[in-house]
C-alpha positions as CSV (number, residue, x, y, z in Angstrom):
1,X,107.9,106.5,139.4
2,X,106.4,104.5,136.6
3,X,106.7,106.6,133.5
4,X,104.2,106.1,130.8
5,X,104.8,105.8,127.0
6,X,103.8,109.4,126.1
7,X,103.4,108.5,122.5
8,X,100.0,107.2,123.4
9,X,99.0,110.8,124.5
10,X,99.6,111.9,120.9
11,X,96.6,109.8,119.7
12,X,94.0,112.4,119.0
13,X,90.8,110.4,119.7
14,X,89.6,106.9,120.5
15,X,89.9,104.1,118.0
16,X,87.3,104.5,115.3
17,X,85.2,101.4,115.8
18,X,84.8,101.6,119.6
19,X,83.6,105.2,119.1
20,X,81.0,103.9,116.6
21,X,80.0,101.3,119.2
22,X,79.7,104.0,121.9
23,X,77.4,106.2,119.8
24,X,75.3,103.3,118.7
25,X,74.9,101.8,122.2
26,X,73.9,105.2,123.5
27,X,71.2,105.6,120.8
28,X,70.0,102.0,121.4
29,X,69.7,102.6,125.2
30,X,67.8,105.8,124.6
31,X,65.5,104.2,121.9
32,X,64.9,100.6,123.0
33,X,61.9,100.3,120.7
34,X,64.0,100.9,117.5
35,X,65.9,98.1,115.8
36,X,69.3,99.2,114.6
37,X,70.8,97.6,111.5
38,X,74.6,97.6,111.7
39,X,76.5,97.9,108.5
40,X,79.6,99.6,109.9
41,X,82.1,97.4,111.5
42,X,83.3,94.7,109.1
43,X,82.3,91.7,111.2
44,X,80.9,88.7,109.4
45,X,77.4,87.3,110.0
46,X,77.4,83.9,108.3
47,X,78.5,80.9,110.3
48,X,81.5,78.7,109.8
49,X,80.9,76.2,106.9
50,X,80.2,72.5,107.5
51,X,83.6,71.4,106.4
52,X,85.3,73.8,108.8
53,X,83.0,72.8,111.7
54,X,83.7,69.1,111.0
55,X,87.4,69.7,111.2
56,X,87.0,71.9,114.2
57,X,85.1,69.1,116.1
58,X,87.7,66.6,115.1
59,X,90.5,68.8,116.4
60,X,88.7,69.2,119.7
61,X,88.1,65.5,120.0
62,X,91.8,64.8,119.4
63,X,92.5,67.0,122.5
64,X,90.4,64.6,124.6
65,X,92.7,61.5,124.1
66,X,96.2,60.9,125.3
67,X,97.4,59.6,121.9
68,X,96.3,62.6,120.0
69,X,96.5,65.4,122.6
70,X,98.4,68.5,121.6
71,X,100.2,70.8,124.0
72,X,102.4,73.7,122.9
73,X,102.5,73.7,119.1
74,X,105.1,75.3,116.9
75,X,104.9,79.1,117.3
76,X,105.1,79.6,113.5
77,X,102.2,77.3,112.9
78,X,101.7,73.6,112.2
79,X,103.4,72.4,109.0
80,X,100.1,70.8,107.6
81,X,98.5,74.3,107.6
82,X,101.5,76.2,106.2
83,X,102.0,73.7,103.4
84,X,98.3,73.8,102.3
85,X,98.3,77.6,102.3
86,X,101.5,77.8,100.2
87,X,99.9,75.4,97.7
88,X,96.3,76.6,97.5
89,X,96.6,80.3,98.2
90,X,99.8,81.1,96.3
91,X,101.1,78.3,94.0
92,X,97.7,77.9,92.4
93,X,98.0,81.5,91.2
94,X,101.6,81.3,90.0
95,X,103.1,82.9,93.1
96,X,105.9,81.0,94.7
97,X,105.7,81.1,98.5
98,X,107.6,78.6,100.7
99,X,105.7,77.1,103.7
100,X,108.8,78.2,105.7
101,X,108.0,81.8,104.9
102,X,104.5,81.6,106.4
103,X,103.8,82.6,110.0
104,X,100.4,81.6,111.4
105,X,98.9,84.2,113.8
106,X,95.6,85.2,115.4
107,X,94.9,88.2,113.3
108,X,96.2,90.5,110.6
109,X,95.3,93.5,112.7
110,X,97.9,92.3,115.3
111,X,100.5,91.6,112.6
112,X,100.1,94.9,110.7
113,X,100.3,96.7,114.1
114,X,103.3,94.7,115.4
115,X,105.4,94.5,112.3
116,X,107.1,97.9,113.0
117,X,108.8,96.4,116.0
118,X,111.5,94.7,113.8
119,X,112.3,97.9,111.9
120,X,114.3,100.9,113.1
121,X,112.8,103.5,115.4
122,X,113.7,106.2,112.8
123,X,112.0,104.5,109.9
124,X,109.8,106.7,107.8
125,X,106.3,105.3,107.2
126,X,104.0,106.0,104.2
127,X,100.3,105.3,104.4
128,X,97.4,105.9,102.1
129,X,94.7,108.4,103.1
130,X,92.0,107.2,103.7
131,X,93.0,103.8,105.1
132,X,92.6,101.3,107.9
133,X,93.3,103.3,111.1
134,X,95.7,100.7,112.6
135,X,98.5,101.7,110.4
136,X,98.7,105.3,111.5
137,X,97.8,104.6,115.2
138,X,100.5,102.0,115.7
139,X,103.0,104.3,114.0
140,X,102.2,106.9,116.5
141,X,102.4,104.4,119.4
142,X,105.8,103.3,118.3
143,X,107.2,106.8,118.6
144,X,107.9,107.4,114.9
145,X,105.7,110.6,114.7
146,X,105.3,114.0,116.2
147,X,101.9,115.4,117.3
148,X,98.8,115.7,115.1
149,X,98.9,118.8,113.0
150,X,96.0,121.1,112.2
151,X,95.3,119.3,109.0
152,X,94.6,116.0,110.8
153,X,97.9,114.5,109.8
154,X,100.6,113.3,112.2
155,X,104.0,115.0,111.8
156,X,106.5,112.4,110.6
157,X,104.1,110.2,108.5
158,X,104.2,110.4,104.8
159,X,100.6,110.6,103.7
160,X,99.5,109.5,100.2
161,X,96.0,110.9,99.4
162,X,93.6,108.6,97.6
163,X,90.8,110.6,96.0
164,X,88.2,110.2,93.3
165,X,90.5,112.2,91.1
166,X,93.3,109.6,91.2
167,X,90.8,106.7,91.3
168,X,91.8,106.0,95.0
169,X,95.3,104.8,93.8
170,X,98.1,106.8,95.5
171,X,100.9,108.4,93.6
172,X,104.5,107.4,94.3
173,X,105.7,109.7,97.1
174,X,108.4,112.3,96.5
175,X,109.7,111.9,100.0
176,X,111.1,108.3,100.1
177,X,109.7,106.1,102.9
178,X,111.4,103.1,104.5
179,X,108.1,101.3,105.0
180,X,105.0,101.6,102.7
181,X,101.6,100.3,103.8
182,X,99.4,99.3,100.9
183,X,96.0,97.6,101.2
184,X,94.3,95.9,98.2
185,X,91.4,95.3,97.8
186,X,91.3,98.6,99.7
187,X,89.7,99.1,103.0
188,X,87.7,101.4,103.1
189,X,87.3,102.5,99.4
190,X,86.8,99.0,97.9
191,X,89.2,99.7,95.1
192,X,91.7,97.2,93.6
193,X,95.2,97.5,92.1
194,X,96.2,96.1,88.7
195,X,99.4,94.2,88.1
196,X,100.8,97.3,86.4
197,X,100.0,99.5,89.4
198,X,101.6,97.0,91.8
199,X,104.7,96.6,89.6
200,X,105.2,100.4,89.9
201,X,105.3,100.1,93.6
202,X,107.6,97.0,93.6
203,X,110.0,98.8,91.2
204,X,110.0,101.9,93.5
205,X,110.7,99.8,96.6
206,X,113.6,98.0,94.8
207,X,115.1,101.3,93.7
208,X,115.0,102.8,97.2
209,X,115.5,99.7,99.4
210,X,112.0,100.2,100.9
211,X,109.7,97.5,102.3
212,X,106.1,97.2,101.2
213,X,103.7,96.1,103.9
214,X,100.9,94.6,101.8
215,X,97.6,94.0,103.5
216,X,95.6,91.5,101.4
217,X,93.0,90.6,103.9
218,X,90.2,90.9,101.3
219,X,91.9,89.2,98.3
220,X,89.3,86.4,98.3
221,X,86.6,88.9,97.3
222,X,88.2,89.8,94.0
223,X,86.0,88.9,91.1
224,X,88.0,90.3,88.2
225,X,90.4,87.6,86.9
226,X,92.9,90.2,85.8
227,X,93.4,91.6,89.3
228,X,96.3,90.0,91.3
229,X,95.4,88.5,94.6
230,X,98.9,88.6,96.0
231,X,101.8,91.0,95.6
232,X,103.9,88.0,95.0
233,X,102.3,87.6,91.6
234,X,104.5,90.6,90.6
235,X,108.1,89.9,89.6
236,X,110.7,90.6,92.3
237,X,108.1,91.3,95.0
238,X,109.6,88.7,97.2
239,X,112.6,91.0,97.5
240,X,110.7,94.0,98.9
241,X,107.3,92.9,100.3
242,X,105.6,91.4,103.4
243,X,102.1,90.2,102.8
244,X,99.3,89.9,105.5
245,X,96.3,87.7,105.0
246,X,93.4,86.6,107.2
247,X,90.6,84.0,107.4
248,X,88.5,86.5,109.4
249,X,86.4,87.8,106.5
250,X,87.4,85.1,104.0
251,X,86.0,82.2,106.0
252,X,84.2,83.7,109.0
253,X,87.1,83.3,111.5
254,X,86.5,86.7,113.2
255,X,85.5,84.8,116.4
256,X,87.9,81.9,116.1
257,X,91.0,84.0,115.0
258,X,93.5,82.9,112.4
259,X,95.6,84.8,110.0
260,X,99.0,84.5,108.4
261,X,101.9,86.7,107.4
262,X,104.4,85.9,104.6
263,X,108.0,87.1,104.9
264,X,110.1,85.7,102.1
265,X,113.7,84.6,102.8
266,X,114.9,87.0,100.0
267,X,113.6,90.1,101.8
268,X,116.4,92.2,103.4
269,X,116.5,95.1,105.8
270,X,119.6,97.0,106.7
271,X,121.5,97.8,109.9
272,X,123.1,101.1,110.7
273,X,126.2,100.2,108.7
274,X,124.2,99.3,105.6
275,X,124.6,95.5,106.0
276,X,121.8,93.4,104.6
277,X,119.9,91.5,107.3
278,X,117.1,88.9,106.5
279,X,113.9,90.4,107.8
280,X,112.4,86.9,108.2
281,X,114.8,86.0,111.0
282,X,113.8,89.1,113.0
283,X,110.1,88.4,112.7
284,X,110.8,84.7,113.6
285,X,112.5,85.9,116.8
286,X,109.8,88.3,117.7
287,X,107.0,85.9,116.9
288,X,108.6,83.1,118.9
289,X,109.3,85.3,121.8
290,X,105.9,87.0,122.1
291,X,103.4,84.5,120.7
292,X,102.7,80.9,121.7
293,X,100.8,80.0,118.5
294,X,97.2,79.6,117.4
295,X,95.4,76.6,119.0
296,X,95.5,73.2,117.3
297,X,91.7,72.9,116.7
298,X,91.6,76.3,115.1
299,X,94.5,75.5,112.8
300,X,92.9,72.2,111.8
301,X,89.7,74.0,111.0
302,X,91.7,76.5,109.0
303,X,93.2,73.8,106.9
304,X,89.7,72.6,106.0
305,X,89.1,76.0,104.4
306,X,91.6,75.0,101.8
307,X,90.2,71.5,101.1
308,X,88.1,71.0,97.9
309,X,84.9,71.0,99.9
310,X,85.9,73.9,102.1
311,X,86.8,76.1,99.1
312,X,83.4,75.5,97.5
313,X,81.6,76.3,100.7
314,X,83.7,79.3,101.4
315,X,83.2,80.7,97.9
316,X,79.4,80.3,98.4
317,X,79.6,82.5,101.5
318,X,81.8,85.1,99.7
319,X,79.3,85.1,96.8
320,X,76.5,85.8,99.4
321,X,78.4,88.8,100.7
322,X,79.2,90.1,97.2
323,X,75.6,89.8,96.3
324,X,74.9,92.1,99.3
325,X,77.5,94.5,98.0
326,X,75.8,94.6,94.6
327,X,72.4,95.3,96.2
328,X,73.9,98.1,98.3
329,X,75.8,99.6,95.3
330,X,72.7,99.5,93.0
331,X,70.4,100.9,95.6
332,X,72.7,103.9,96.5
333,X,73.4,104.6,92.9
334,X,69.7,104.7,92.1
335,X,69.2,107.2,95.0
336,X,71.8,109.4,93.4
337,X,74.8,108.8,95.7
338,X,78.3,108.9,94.3
339,X,79.4,105.2,94.8
340,X,82.7,103.3,94.6
341,X,83.8,99.8,95.4
342,X,81.5,96.8,95.9
343,X,82.7,94.9,92.9
344,X,86.0,93.3,94.0
345,X,85.6,94.1,97.7
346,X,82.9,93.8,100.4
347,X,82.9,97.5,101.0
348,X,81.0,100.3,99.4
349,X,82.4,103.8,99.5
350,X,80.0,106.6,99.0
351,X,80.0,110.3,99.0
352,X,77.8,112.0,101.6
353,X,74.8,114.0,100.3
354,X,74.9,117.7,100.0
355,X,78.4,118.2,101.2
356,X,77.5,116.8,104.6
357,X,80.4,115.9,107.0
358,X,81.0,112.2,107.5
359,X,80.0,112.1,111.2
360,X,77.0,114.3,110.5
361,X,75.8,111.7,108.0
362,X,76.5,108.9,110.5
363,X,74.2,110.6,113.0
364,X,71.6,111.3,110.4
365,X,71.5,107.7,109.3
366,X,71.4,106.4,112.9
367,X,68.7,108.7,114.1
368,X,66.4,108.8,111.1
369,X,66.9,105.4,109.5
370,X,68.4,103.4,112.4
371,X,71.2,102.3,110.1
372,X,74.9,102.2,111.0
373,X,77.8,102.7,108.7
374,X,81.3,104.0,109.1
375,X,82.2,107.7,108.7
376,X,84.9,108.2,106.0
377,X,86.8,110.8,108.1
378,X,87.6,108.0,110.6
379,X,89.9,106.5,108.0
380,X,91.8,109.8,107.5
381,X,91.3,113.4,106.5
382,X,90.9,112.5,102.8
383,X,87.9,110.4,103.8
384,X,85.9,113.4,104.9
385,X,82.7,113.7,102.9
386,X,82.6,109.9,102.4
387,X,80.9,107.0,104.1
388,X,81.6,103.2,104.1
389,X,79.0,100.5,104.1
390,X,79.9,96.9,104.8
391,X,78.4,94.0,102.9
392,X,78.9,91.7,105.9
393,X,75.2,91.5,106.9
394,X,72.2,89.3,106.6
395,X,70.4,89.7,103.3
396,X,67.1,90.7,104.9
397,X,68.9,93.5,106.9
398,X,70.6,94.7,103.7
399,X,67.3,95.0,101.9
400,X,65.6,96.7,104.8
401,X,68.5,99.1,105.3
402,X,68.3,100.2,101.7
403,X,64.6,100.8,102.0
404,X,65.1,102.9,105.2
405,X,67.8,105.0,103.6
406,X,65.3,106.0,100.9
407,X,63.5,108.0,103.6
408,X,66.6,110.0,104.7
């Protein structure tokens, strides 16, 4: 008898974004004459830039000739890419990251979900609420929780509520976690953390020998020069933090897939006897065993993102999305909505009108304005009564969506 992993049965509902897709598809099939504007799932709409496409073509062409053909590449990623990332993404901001500490992968979603495999099964996990659903769902899948309780929380997870009252920045938890998920710029609230706020977490992790799992997938959208882009800009963070980054939203790689995870050599975990063990070695073993690497043409295209021309082109696309965010924020504010985010992140977090539930507002927008966003409750119980709009859309759709929302 093949016994299933019963932890999957604890998951209370389908993953948030497929559920959105199901509802939208059902509406579209029932109303084929109506054009739906999608501003929910954070998928990009602008194409890869010329510098990236040129490098991509060159990489594909190399695969067509015996002298330049590439077979299996290094599982951790090609040195040319890891080196340019260390220089352009970190050293340029005063954060020291060695190329040897960078692991190239096909997505931060995968890495943030898989990272728990190298930590003990009895590890206590702390996550913000609301937050990206993958953190909680994969904690449940890994067997580190009990069932969902009546308040919408899973027994065994340490939840850190993020509300308007605390400016969507969590308080240090009284119950000490082993692993702490932080996401800044934050998905879904669009808020950012200052150096002082991040230092508070680094100091806490140092004191308790905890590890911070820092999701920085949206760092490229930060506009405020005082806001850190990496947790490694904080002193001693290399001793307590793993950072996850992605080119999906930064450079339009949602369809081509490339991300990278940084695990510093100085970061230690501990065995059951309290002996310090380099965490990097464990992830190296896991990564090399379960992953054969990102394709060579994609890695070559990724390296072009960090070229002088590529950075200019990428910044122009980021500016385009952030102009969308500004339009959405201004429009919703004018309509009287309670609005957050949209200044250092591509997400706008808004209170629903009249105390309406998040999914009620979703259905209202879909049926009356034919506009799709993301219900805040899908990111956690503290997200109830809120709604997320994505700035990853064509400009004409953003403008039309804001006009439609005026009629709701």
